[in-house]
GUNULO-382673 format. One record per residue (C-alpha): x, y, z. Coordinates in nm, 2 decimals. Example, Ala and Ser with C-alpha at 12.3 -4.5 7.8 and 13.67 -1.06 7.14 Angstrom:
2
SITE       X       Y       Z
SITE    1.23   -0.45    0.78
SITE    1.37   -0.11    0.71
***
This chain:
121
SITE       X       Y       Z
SITE   16.97    4.27   24.29
SITE   17.08    3.90   24.42
SITE   17.45    3.79   24.48
SITE   17.64    3.62   24.19
SITE   17.90    3.32   24.19
SITE   18.20    3.35   24.00
SITE   18.27    3.04   23.80
SITE   18.59    3.00   23.60
SITE   18.69    2.70   23.35
SITE   19.10    2.78   23.30
SITE   19.28    2.68   23.02
SITE   19.04    2.46   22.82
SITE   19.29    2.35   22.52
SITE   19.18    2.30   22.18
SITE   19.30    2.24   21.84
SITE   19.11    2.42   21.55
SITE   19.18    2.57   21.22
SITE   19.21    2.96   21.33
SITE   19.31    3.23   21.09
SITE   19.30    3.37   20.76
SITE   19.64    3.29   20.63
SITE   19.63    2.98   20.39
SITE   19.83    2.75   20.63
SITE   19.61    2.85   20.92
SITE   19.31    2.74   20.73
SITE   19.45    2.40   20.68
SITE   19.66    2.31   21.00
SITE   19.49    2.29   21.32
SITE   19.66    2.52   21.57
SITE   19.63    2.52   21.94
SITE   19.42    2.76   22.14
SITE   19.37    2.79   22.52
SITE   19.05    2.97   22.66
SITE   18.96    3.07   23.00
SITE   18.60    3.14   23.05
SITE   18.47    3.31   23.36
SITE   18.07    3.36   23.42
SITE   17.90    3.52   23.66
SITE   17.59    3.32   23.78
SITE   17.31    3.43   23.99
SITE   17.36    3.27   24.32
SITE   17.06    3.04   24.38
SITE   17.16    2.90   24.02
SITE   17.38    2.56   24.02
SITE   17.59    2.59   23.69
SITE   17.67    2.25   23.56
SITE   18.02    2.32   23.41
SITE   17.97    2.05   23.16
SITE   17.73    2.29   22.97
SITE   17.97    2.57   22.99
SITE   18.26    2.35   22.87
SITE   18.02    2.20   22.58
SITE   17.92    2.56   22.48
SITE   18.30    2.66   22.43
SITE   18.37    2.33   22.26
SITE   18.06    2.37   22.02
SITE   18.18    2.73   21.90
SITE   18.55    2.55   21.84
SITE   18.40    2.26   21.67
SITE   18.26    2.50   21.40
SITE   18.57    2.57   21.22
SITE   18.74    2.70   21.02
SITE   18.73    3.02   21.24
SITE   18.86    3.34   21.10
SITE   18.93    3.59   21.38
SITE   19.00    3.51   21.79
SITE   18.76    3.84   21.82
SITE   18.47    3.62   21.63
SITE   18.54    3.31   21.85
SITE   18.52    3.52   22.19
SITE   18.20    3.67   22.06
SITE   18.05    3.35   21.97
SITE   18.16    3.20   22.30
SITE   18.03    3.47   22.52
SITE   17.68    3.44   22.32
SITE   17.65    3.10   22.38
SITE   17.78    3.13   22.77
SITE   17.49    3.39   22.80
SITE   17.22    3.14   22.68
SITE   17.31    2.93   22.99
SITE   17.04    2.95   23.28
SITE   17.13    3.22   23.54
SITE   17.46    3.34   23.37
SITE   17.48    3.75   23.41
SITE   17.81    3.82   23.24
SITE   18.10    3.63   23.09
SITE   18.45    3.70   23.04
SITE   18.64    3.53   22.78
SITE   19.03    3.51   22.71
SITE   19.16    3.31   22.42
SITE   19.55    3.27   22.37
SITE   19.68    3.16   22.05
SITE   20.07    3.08   22.10
SITE   20.17    3.02   21.73
SITE   20.12    3.36   21.54
SITE   20.35    3.43   21.26
SITE   20.50    3.78   21.31
SITE   20.85    3.88   21.22
SITE   20.99    3.90   21.58
SITE   20.98    3.68   21.91
SITE   20.62    3.63   22.06
SITE   20.46    3.43   22.30
SITE   20.14    3.44   22.13
SITE   19.83    3.67   22.08
SITE   19.53    3.68   22.32
SITE   19.19    3.84   22.28
SITE   18.98    3.92   22.59
SITE   18.61    4.00   22.61
SITE   18.36    4.08   22.87
SITE   17.98    4.09   22.79
SITE   17.68    4.13   23.02
SITE   17.34    3.98   22.96
SITE   17.16    4.30   22.94
SITE   17.39    4.42   22.66
SITE   17.36    4.07   22.48
SITE   16.98    4.08   22.49
SITE   16.98    4.47   22.36
SITE   17.19    4.38   22.07
SITE   16.97    4.08   21.94
SITE   16.75    4.13   21.64
SITE   16.38    4.11   21.73
***
């Protein structure tokens, strides 16, 4: 097995309609997304392609759940050449709950092997 390089795009910021409540479907909300990929060391990853993959998922709004967004981002990242693993962390700071809260986070890690096994033939 060859060596890997870890590449992270940290705190990408987007505004999107995210959530299932009526006001969440109408008003864009801020999201902060970290995406880390493990790439075969002999492959040079163009950061723009990773950013574009994340951006395309966010642009496909309205989006229901942070978990769904993370899964879609992971799937898109694993389509990039040489990417073996992806780690996605999404932060949504404006969450309406009955008490003080800095925000909600969803974290997902997916390996290329797992991704390929879960795809229908």
